[in-house]
Residue, then its C-alpha position, 0 to 999 in steps of 0.5 A: m112653498h113646501v106643503f104638508v098634505a095630511g090625507a094625501t091618498g083620500v078622494v081629494g088628496r089623491l087629486l091634490v098632490p099632483l095639482l100642488l106639484d104642477a103649481g110648483h109647490r114641494v109636497t110631503g104627503t101622508s098615508r097610513s099604509p105602505a100602498g098609500t105611500d107608494r102611491i104618493r111617491s109615484q106622483g112625485a112627492a115625498a111620503v110619510r107613513v103616519d097615523a094622525l091619531d098618533a100625536d107623537a108620530l105626527r109631530r115628528a113627521v111635520a118637524r122633519a118635513a118643516p113645511d111652509a103650510v099644511i093641508h088637512q084632508l083627513t077623513d075616516l069614511a071608508d066604513a061609513d062610521g060617523a063616530a070614527n070620522t068625528r074622532l078624527r075631526r077632533e083628535g086628528t085635527r088637534n094633533l095635526t094643528e099642534a104639530a104644525r104649531a111646534a114646527g113653526v107653521s102658521r098656515i093651514v088649509a082644512q077640510s070641513i063640510s057645508w051642511a052643518y049650518a043652522p036651519g033657515h031659508g035659502p042657501a047658507d053663506e058663511s055668516v050663518p052659524l053652525d047648528d046648535t039645535a041638532a039632535q043625534p046623530r047630526a049633533r055629533t057631526v056638528a060638534g065634530v065640525r065645530a071642534l075641527e074649525e075651532t082647533v085649526a083657528g089656533l094657527e095664525t092663518a086657517v082657511v076652512l074649506r066647507y065642501g059640498i057633498l063630494y062626487g067623482p072618482g072614489t066617492w060614494y056617488a061614483p059609478g059602482g059606489a055605495v049610492a049606486a048599490a043603495l039605489a039598486g036595493d042592496p041591503a049591505a050598501r053603507f054610506l052616510g047620506s040618503v037615497v030619498a027623493d024628498d025636498a031636502v036641498g043639498s049642494f054638490v062639488h066634484v072632487a077635482d074642483a075641491a082639490r083646486a080650491a085647496v091649492a087656491a086656498l094657500d093664498w087666501p085669507g083665513g076663515p070659512v069658505n063654502i066650496v060648492d057648485d052653482e046649483p043647490a037643489p032638492a033631492h027630488e031633482w038631483l037624485p033622478v039625474l044621478a040615478d040615470s047616470l048610474g043606470a039605477p032605479v029612480p026612487d019615488r018622490v016623497p015630501g019633506r025636508q029638515g030646516w038645515e037641509r038648505g044648501a050653500s052658496n059659493t059667492l065668497a069662493r067665486s069672489r076669490g077667483w075660484s069657480p067650479a069646472r063642473a058648475s052643476w051636478r046636472t052635467g057633472f053626474g054624467d062626467q065623474g072622471a078626474 
């Protein structure tokens, strides 16, 4: 299969390209920079420099590649700018989906998130609706997720991977990353997250497991699938483990959580044959290599 990977140099994309090649697929990957396209070519894939917000250029790139499937791993998180990332979810996804449709592509695998579910008790499965009750700034995030998922659903088969909080190489949670800086008290640390040891339940997934899920999803039926590890947990449990692995101070425990801070279930993904190699953040935080 010829797979067009949009966002091939992101934290998931850079691991995804070699996995696809190892699985026997032909790959064309995108990047916005010359250094990014050089990296893609060094991995053995074809590369195209294109900005997903440039609809005409993206349409030409997909048409030239003529892929069998598209994998959407586009994000804009380098500057921890939620508005920019939401714009990419809306406009970039629309441009990519329209380009795929114009090129006759009927299958897309798209990156989404697993913490946009409505409030409730216990980890959310895929039957739980997205959160329509959120106030800003969460409302903007959920609206962007909804736009992304509804847009890709316009293709015949759209698998939406609702990733947990990503950790591993290149993420905010890696050694030397933004979370380590925030735990150390650096006021310049920027990321879209929290270092509060409260009762908020989250679900994590290592980037290598996220990439493996994207490869597997090329054969899955359409619809959303949570891609998370086996142990949703409150921040007062996982944050001390993370801090210890980073050599950073442990924040004091505080009470409280929002209703939507509930984690997610990976039962559906497991039923399709995917399972996380790093089954829990408990051991994964100390083993963040690829």
